[in-house]
C-alpha positions in Angstrom: 249.3 -26.6 -119.1 250.3 -24.2 -121.9 253.9 -23.6 -122.9 255.6 -20.3 -122.5 255.2 -19.5 -126.3 251.4 -19.9 -126.0 251.3 -17.5 -123.1 253.3 -14.9 -124.9 251.0 -15.1 -127.9 248.0 -14.7 -125.5 249.6 -11.7 -123.9 250.2 -10.1 -127.4 246.5 -10.6 -128.3 245.3 -9.1 -125.0 247.7 -6.2 -125.3 246.6 -5.4 -128.8 242.9 -5.5 -127.7 243.1 -3.6 -124.4 246.2 -1.5 -124.1 245.8 2.3 -124.3 242.0 2.2 -124.1 239.6 2.8 -121.2 237.7 -0.2 -119.9 234.0 -0.1 -120.6 233.5 -3.4 -118.7 235.5 -4.9 -115.8 233.8 -8.0 -114.5 235.6 -10.6 -112.4 233.4 -13.6 -111.7 235.3 -15.0 -108.7 234.0 -14.4 -105.1 237.0 -12.6 -103.7 237.0 -9.9 -106.4 233.4 -9.9 -107.6 232.8 -6.3 -106.4 235.9 -4.9 -108.0 235.0 -2.3 -110.7 237.8 -0.7 -112.7 235.5 0.6 -115.4 236.8 3.8 -116.9 240.4 3.1 -116.1 242.9 2.5 -118.9 244.8 -0.7 -119.5 248.5 0.1 -119.7 249.9 -3.1 -120.9 249.6 -6.9 -120.8 252.9 -8.7 -120.1 253.8 -12.4 -119.9 256.0 -13.7 -117.2 256.8 -17.4 -117.7 253.3 -18.9 -117.8 251.7 -16.0 -116.0 249.8 -13.1 -117.5 250.0 -9.6 -115.9 247.4 -7.0 -117.1 248.5 -3.7 -115.7 245.8 -1.1 -115.2 245.8 2.6 -114.5 246.0 3.4 -110.8 248.8 0.9 -109.9 246.7 -2.3 -110.2 247.5 -5.6 -111.9 245.2 -8.4 -112.9 247.2 -11.6 -112.5 246.0 -14.7 -114.3 247.4 -18.2 -115.0 245.9 -20.6 -117.5 247.2 -23.9 -116.0 245.7 -26.9 -117.8 242.7 -25.6 -119.7 242.2 -21.9 -119.0 242.0 -19.5 -122.0 241.6 -15.9 -122.8 239.6 -15.1 -126.0 239.3 -11.8 -127.7 236.0 -10.9 -129.6 234.8 -8.0 -131.7 231.8 -6.0 -130.3 229.3 -7.8 -132.5 230.9 -11.3 -132.3 229.3 -14.1 -130.4 231.5 -15.4 -127.6 232.8 -18.9 -128.0 235.3 -20.7 -125.7 233.0 -22.5 -123.3 229.7 -22.3 -121.5 228.8 -19.1 -119.7 229.3 -20.6 -116.3 233.0 -21.1 -117.1 233.6 -17.4 -117.7 235.8 -15.9 -114.9 236.6 -12.5 -116.3 235.3 -10.0 -118.9 237.4 -6.9 -119.8 236.0 -4.8 -122.6 236.8 -1.6 -124.5 234.8 0.1 -127.2 236.5 -2.0 -129.8 237.2 -5.4 -128.2 236.1 -7.8 -125.4 238.5 -10.1 -123.7 236.9 -13.1 -122.0 238.7 -15.4 -119.6 237.4 -19.0 -119.5 238.2 -21.5 -116.7 241.0 -19.4 -115.2 242.1 -21.2 -112.0 244.3 -18.3 -110.9 242.7 -14.8 -111.1 243.6 -12.1 -108.6 243.8 -8.3 -108.5 246.9 -7.0 -106.8 248.9 -3.8 -106.6 251.4 -3.6 -109.4 254.1 -2.9 -106.8 253.4 -6.3 -105.3 253.6 -8.4 -108.5 256.6 -10.1 -107.0 254.3 -11.9 -104.7 252.8 -13.7 -107.7 255.8 -14.1 -110.0 258.9 -13.3 -107.9 259.7 -17.0 -107.4 260.2 -17.6 -111.1 263.6 -18.3 -112.7 264.8 -16.4 -115.8 262.0 -16.1 -118.4 263.0 -17.9 -121.6 261.2 -15.2 -123.7 261.6 -12.3 -121.3 264.1 -9.4 -121.0 265.7 -11.1 -118.0 266.6 -14.2 -120.0 270.1 -15.5 -118.8 271.1 -19.0 -119.9 274.0 -19.1 -117.4 271.6 -18.2 -114.5 269.1 -20.9 -115.7 271.9 -23.5 -115.9 273.1 -22.7 -112.4 269.6 -23.1 -111.0 269.2 -26.5 -112.8 272.6 -27.7 -111.5 271.8 -26.7 -107.9 269.9 -30.1 -107.5 272.3 -32.5 -109.3 270.4 -35.7 -108.3 267.1 -34.4 -109.7 265.8 -35.9 -113.0 266.3 -33.6 -115.9 262.7 -33.7 -117.0 261.5 -32.6 -113.6 264.1 -29.9 -113.3 263.2 -28.4 -116.7 259.5 -28.2 -115.7 260.3 -26.4 -112.4 259.5 -22.8 -113.2 261.8 -21.7 -110.4 264.7 -22.8 -112.6 263.7 -21.3 -115.8 260.2 -20.0 -116.7 258.3 -21.1 -119.8 258.9 -24.8 -120.4 255.9 -27.1 -120.4 255.6 -30.9 -120.9 256.0 -30.7 -124.7 259.3 -28.8 -124.6 260.5 -31.0 -121.7 260.3 -34.1 -123.8 261.7 -32.4 -126.9 264.7 -30.9 -125.1 265.6 -34.2 -123.5 265.6 -35.8 -127.0 267.8 -33.0 -128.3 270.2 -33.5 -125.4 270.4 -37.2 -126.1 269.4 -38.3 -122.6 266.2 -39.6 -121.1 264.0 -37.3 -118.9 264.9 -39.5 -115.9 268.7 -38.8 -116.2 269.9 -37.0 -113.0 271.1 -33.5 -113.9 274.5 -34.2 -112.4 275.0 -37.2 -114.7 274.9 -35.2 -117.9 278.2 -35.0 -119.8 280.0 -31.9 -118.5 276.9 -30.6 -116.8 277.7 -26.9 -116.6 278.4 -26.7 -120.4 275.6 -29.0 -121.4 273.0 -27.2 -119.3 273.9 -23.8 -120.8 273.6 -25.3 -124.2 270.2 -26.9 -123.3 268.9 -23.6 -121.9 270.0 -21.9 -125.1 268.2 -24.5 -127.2 265.0 -24.0 -125.1 265.1 -20.3 -125.7 265.6 -20.7 -129.5 262.7 -23.3 -129.7 260.2 -21.1 -127.8 261.3 -18.0 -129.7 260.8 -19.7 -133.0 257.2 -20.6 -132.0 255.8 -17.3 -130.8 255.2 -15.7 -134.1 251.8 -15.2 -135.8 251.5 -18.7 -137.1 249.2 -21.7 -137.0 248.8 -23.2 -133.5 250.8 -26.4 -134.5 254.1 -26.2 -132.6 257.3 -27.2 -134.4 260.7 -28.3 -133.1 262.0 -30.4 -136.0 261.9 -27.9 -138.8 259.8 -30.3 -140.8 256.5 -28.8 -141.7 254.6 -31.9 -142.6 251.7 -33.4 -140.6 252.9 -35.8 -137.9 256.5 -34.8 -138.2 256.5 -31.4 -136.4 257.8 -32.8 -133.1 260.6 -35.4 -132.4 259.0 -37.5 -129.7 256.1 -35.8 -127.9 252.8 -37.4 -128.7 254.5 -40.0 -130.9 254.3 -43.1 -128.7 254.8 -46.3 -130.7 255.6 -44.3 -133.9 259.0 -44.5 -135.5 261.7 -42.0 -134.3 262.4 -39.5 -137.0 266.1 -40.1 -136.7 266.5 -43.8 -136.2 263.0 -45.3 -136.8 262.9 -47.0 -133.4 259.5 -46.9 -131.8 259.0 -44.0 -129.4 258.1 -44.9 -125.9 255.8 -43.2 -123.4 255.7 -43.3 -119.6 254.5 -41.0 -116.8 256.9 -38.6 -115.1 255.5 -36.6 -112.2 252.0 -37.7 -113.5 252.6 -36.3 -116.9 253.0 -38.2 -120.2 256.6 -38.2 -121.2 258.1 -39.5 -124.4 261.6 -40.6 -125.5 263.5 -42.7 -128.0 265.2 -45.7 -126.4 267.9 -45.7 -129.0 268.7 -42.0 -129.4 268.5 -41.2 -125.7 270.6 -42.8 -123.0 270.0 -43.0 -119.3 267.6 -44.5 -116.8 263.9 -45.2 -117.7 261.0 -46.3 -115.5 260.1 -50.0 -115.3 258.2 -51.3 -118.2 
């Protein structure tokens, strides 16, 4: 599943390609909306909300999509060959005279009234990269379930929207605790959680610019050293040289340093 910074970059690309221009093609290849035709209407804006994309279209309608594990939106020039997957994986085609946006493998795709967007995204917590970002509100939501493991709480988009599995592992490393540490067992939980939420915001914000796709949390721009722990199982910790460990948490690969991070871990 993409992280919030990836979704924000996707929204920016779609907005640049579609906003302010009438649609010459509007083709949704899902049974429920296959007959919908908004050709001729103007795309007003494309907004990210956590890991969701909201494409607002003239007439009070919004195309809501979510990429989940392997969905993608690609933007092509009029004479460019589409690439992003086989034709049968295409779920949406939105085109203007200048660009074509093609949605591949989109597991969530629905057309709804803009006034009813809350039905799709109203459950989300403060958006780490949105205008509603509030670290105190995010910390309060995290602390509402003090026995919940920190890694699971960070991934719950109802607490704060935008963190994925990569940032989960990286943030737990920066906090010095394992992802299985109960939220209430953090040192001075209210203060620590506000700081952790602030760190999450800074990391995502630092990775939304127009840069290569390789994400960076360490500040070290050398291959293999861009992340502290994620994807580094059995490799030396960048701080203490102890071998990084890997285990599943909620069926997702999770990484930590057994020396730099204290707290419970799953059985070997």
